[in-house]
N, C-alpha and C positions, 0 to 999 in steps of 0.2 A: 357525520362530523365529529372530530375528537372533542372531548370535554375540555373546556377552558376555565382557567382560574387565574385572576390577576394578569390577564394577557399572555399567559403561557399555556402551551399544549400540555395537558396532563398525560401521565403514562397510562397505557392501556394494554393489557396482556392479550387482547384480541388481535393486535396488529403485529404480533411477532411472527416473522416468516420462518416457521418451523422447517420446511424441507430445504430451503436455502442454508439455514444454519447447520443442519445435519450434514449436508454435502461439504460445506465449507470447513466445518470442524474435522471431518474425516480427512480432507486434503491437508489441512493445517498440521495435523498430528502425523500422518504417514509420510507425505511428500515435503512437508515443511520442516517441522521441528526435528523429527527423527532423521530424515535424510540430511538435513543441514548439520545435525550433530555428528553424523557419520563422516561428513567432509572434514569437519574440525578434528576428529580423531586421526584422519589421514595425515594432517599437517604435522603431527608429533614426529613423524619419521623423516618427512622431507623438508620441513621448515621453510617452505616457499609457497605462497598463495597461487603463483602462476603455474604451479606443477599439477594442479587439479584438472580433471577432465572438463574442458570448456563446455562441451555439449551437455554433459550432465549438470554442470552448474547452471547452464541456461535453462534446462528443463526444470531444475529446482526453482529457479527464479520465476519461470512461467507459472508454476504451480502456486507459489506464494502470492504473486501479483494478481493473477486472474482466478485461480481456484479458490484462494482464501479471500484476499481483499475484494476481488471482482465480484465473487458470488455474494459476499456480504453486502456490498453496495447494491447489487441487483435485488437482493432480497429485502433489504431495508426500504429501498425507494419504491419497489414494486408493491409493497404492502403499505408503506407509510404515506407516500405521496397521494394516492387516490383518496385516502380518508382525510388527509390534510386539506385537499382542495375540495372536498365534499363530493367526490365522484365515486362511481362504482369500481371495486377493486379489479385488478388486472386478472383476467381469466386464468384459472389454475392450469389449463392446457398449455398456454404460453409459458407460464412459469416452469413447468416441467420440462418443456422443450429447452429453455435457457439452461436449466441445471444439466440435462442429458448431454447437450452439445458441449458444455463447459467440462463435464467429466470425461467425455470422449477426448477432448483436446488435450486435457492434462495427461491422460493415460497414454495417448499417441506420442506426446512429447517425451514421456518417460521411455517408451519403447524405442524411440528414435535415438535415444542417448545410450542405450545398452549395447555393448558389443560395437560392431562396425556402425558408424553414424548413417542413418537412412534418411535421405531427402524426402522419399515418399511419405514416410510416417510423420516426418516433421511438418510437411505441408498439410497432411491430413489433420494433424493436431492443431496447428495454427489456424487453418481454415475453419475448423469446428469452433474455435474460440471466437473468430471473427463473426460467424453466424449467430453465436449465442449473444454477443454484444449487440449486433444489429437487431435481433429480436427484441432485446431489452429497449433499445433506443426507439424502435417503432411503437412500443407500447407506452412508453413514458412521454414522448414528445407531444402527443395531443393534450396531456395534462398540462404541460408548460404553456401551451398556447391558449388553454381555456381560461386561465385566470393569471393575475399577477401577484407577486409577493416580493418582499425584500430579498428573498433567496434566489430569485430567478437568474440574476447575472452569474451567481456562483454555480447554480445547476447547469446553465447552458455550458459554462466552461468545463465543468467536470465531465459531463456526458460527451461533449465534443472531444475532449482529451482522451476519454475512455475509447471511443471508436477509433480515433486517429492512431492511438498507441497500439490497438490491436492490429490495424492494417500495417502499421510501421513494423511491428513485431513479426508479422508473417513475411514481409519482404526481407527483413534483416536476418532473421534466422535462416531463411532459405539461402541467402548469400553466404552465410558461414558454411553451410553444407557444400556449396558450389566452389568455395575458395580452393585454389590449387597451391598447395605448399603452405608451410607454416607462416611465411612472411605475408602472403595475401590474406591469410586467416586473421593474423594479428592486426593488419591494417584495417580490415573490416570492423573488427571489434573495437579497436582504439578510436575510430572515427565515428561509428554510429551507435555504439551501445550506451554511452553516457547520455545522449539526447533522448534515447528511448526511456531510460530510467527517470529522466526529468519529466517526461510526459506522464509516466505512470505514477510517480510519487508526488511531484510538485504540481502536476496537472489534475490527474484524476482523484487521487486520495485526499490531497489537501483541499481542493475546492469542494469535494463531495462532503467531507467533514464539516467545513465551514458552512456549507449550505444547510446541513442538518441543524447545526447550531442556530442558524437564523430562522429555520422553520419552527423550532420549539420556542422561539422568542418572537412572536408575531409582531410585537410593537417595535422591533429593532429597526428603526429607520433613521439614518443620519448621513450627512455628507462624508463623514469619516469612513463609513463602511463602503460607500461607493468609491472613495478614494483608495481604500484598501484593495478593493477589486482591481482597479486600474493599475496600482503598483504591482500587485501580484501577477496580473496578466502580462504586463510589460516585462516583469522579471522572467516569467516562464518563456516568453517569445525571445527575449534577449539572450538567456543562457543557452538556449537551443540553437539559435541562429548564429551567435557569436562562436560557439564551440565548433559547429560545422564549418563556418567560414575559416576559422583558424586551422582546422585539420586539413581541409581541402587545399587551402593555399600555402600552408606551412609558414604563415606569416605570424611571428610571435607578437608583433604589435597588436594584432586583433585579440590575442589571448589576454593582453594586459587589461582589456576592457571587461573581462568576465566578472571580476569582483564587483563592478558597478551593478550587474544584474543581481548578484547575490545580496548586495546591500539593499536594493529595492525589495527583494524577497523578504529580507529581515524586517525592514520598516513596515511593509505591507502587513505582515503577520502581527507585529506589535500594535499597529493601529487597530486591527480587528480585535485582538485580545483585550486591549485597553477600553475599547468601545463597548464590546459585548459583555465582558466580565463573566465568562462562563462558570457556572457553579458545578460542584461535583468533583470528587477525587480523580476520577478517571480522566475527564477532559482536562483538568488543571495539569495532571502529570503528563498526559499526552502532549499537550501544547508546550510544556517545558522541554520535552524531548525534541520537538520540532525546532523550537528556538535554539537549543543547544546544537542541533545539526546545522542550522543555518549560520551560527557563529563559527563552527568549525569550518564550514565552507569558506567564510570570508577570510579566515587566517590560513587557508590552504597554501597560498604563495609563501607566507612566512615559514610555515611547516617545511616546505620544500627547501627553503634557504637554510634553515638551521640543521635539518636532518641530512643535507647534501644528497637527497634523493629527488631526482627530477620529477618523478611521479610515483607516489607511495600507493600501491594497491592496498596495503594494510590500512593506512589513514583514510583513504577514500571509502573503502569497505565499511569502516567504522562510522563514517558519516551516514552512508546508506542504511546501516543497521539501525542507528539511532532514529532515522526518519521512518523506516518501514516497520520495525518491531516497536520501537519506543512510541512513535507517534501513530502511525496508521493502525497497527494491530490494537493498541490500547484504546484508541478512539472508537474502533469498531466495537470492541468489548464494552466500552462506555456507553455506546448507543444501544446495544442490546440489553444492558442493565437498565438504562433509562426506559426502554420500552417493556421491559420484562420484569422489573423490580416487584410489582404487586404480587408476582407468583412466588416470591420468597428467595430470590438470589441476593446474597449479601454483597454489598459494595466493599467490604473491608475483610474479605477472606484472605487466608495465607497465600492463595495463588496469585493474588494481586501484587504482593511483595516479592514473590518468587519471580514473576515476569520482570519486575523492575530491577531486582538484583542480578538476574541473569543477563539482562540487557546492559546493565552498568558494567559488569565484568567483561562481557563481550567487547564492548567498546574500548574499555581500558586495556585489556589484554592484547587486543588486535593491534592498537597503537604501539604497545610495548614491544611487539615483535620486530618493529623497525630499530629498536635500540638494544634489546637483549633477547637471545633465543629462549629464555625461560618462559616468555609469553606463549610460545607454541606448546609447552608442556602442560599448561593449565586451561588453555582457551576452550578445549572440549568441554570442560566442566561447566562453563557458562551455558553452552548449548544444552547440556543435560538439565540444568536448573530451569531454563526457559521450557523445556519439554515437560518437565514435571508440573510447572505452573500451568501450561496450557491444558494438560491432561486433567488436573484437579478442577480447572475452570469448566471443562466440558462435563465432568462427572457432576458437578454441582448443578449445572443447567439442566442436564438430563434428569436429575432428581426432580427438578421443578416441572419438567414436562410430564414425568410420571405422576406427580402430585396433582397437576391439572387434570390429567386423564382420569384419575381416580375420582376427583370431585365431579367431573362430568358424568361419570358412570353412576355415581351414588345420587 
């Protein structure tokens, strides 16, 4: 059992999931930050987000969502949950299977996007991701049924969204490869990609981070937290079902109700934050990015009205970036710092500011591209800043691993 003090679980260097971190950090640097920056450089010449290769963009997104966020969630909860519930840790054999299948999946998705799109490699990649997620679910589910905690509702929702999004992704990306003609391809993406991102970000990442925050605050029990879960769950179901109903029926009246789901999302997040009052620079900053992305979602109709753009890929992409990099990535780094801090990782290093500065400029410049082409000229710099920040963070944590190894040897 983890050590406790004043009702909170204390940090322990023994529970940091080293293999998962190494794999996730590799994917984040190579397939995430570096590849993403390359896409931003391509925009300098074409000045159009829709001109980028759709299959390559999807492979990049898969690497970010499952290879980075997914592996970190698997590693954190594979190592943290057993000790939190006083159970034996998940066998390393299963952990390496999760990592192996996830790496295979990300690699095959990359292969499928190079040159002529390949349905075979895409199915192989997405199938491997599904297997990895199912292995994870099979190992953590018994822990959830073994005992109860305030985090259970959030954990159930996070893990259910994780599996559902992997299955949904397998189907959706397969359909994009089977689409005949540009019109059919755009129809598939325009209808089904946004709900997939909602499942991945507002379902898996949001609920997983909130569950962890509840886990490290064992005494966090209140009706507000339960109400927060209800509102967030209703918001997730609402934004997915309403968007699909709107796209399938082409009834714009249904789309008018989408802001209600986004308002529920915002209120649910505020209730959680105000009740739990999470401490730590990383969590506070990450939650600020989440709230900003939710505010941007709520004013999406107004943005379309004033910009005279029915659907702005730039503005919507800025919302997603604030949620995935600003919230999800910073939260995961915050969790690793919480578990890893005794080994010497600083919470106030320069890379923390680089990540936030890079994310800020990415969001601002991406929105600016709707109003002035100068945004395309400098948007790649934001990616480079984020890439340097991620790289410096990895170097600092690798030093911590080396320090720990030397201490063990000595």
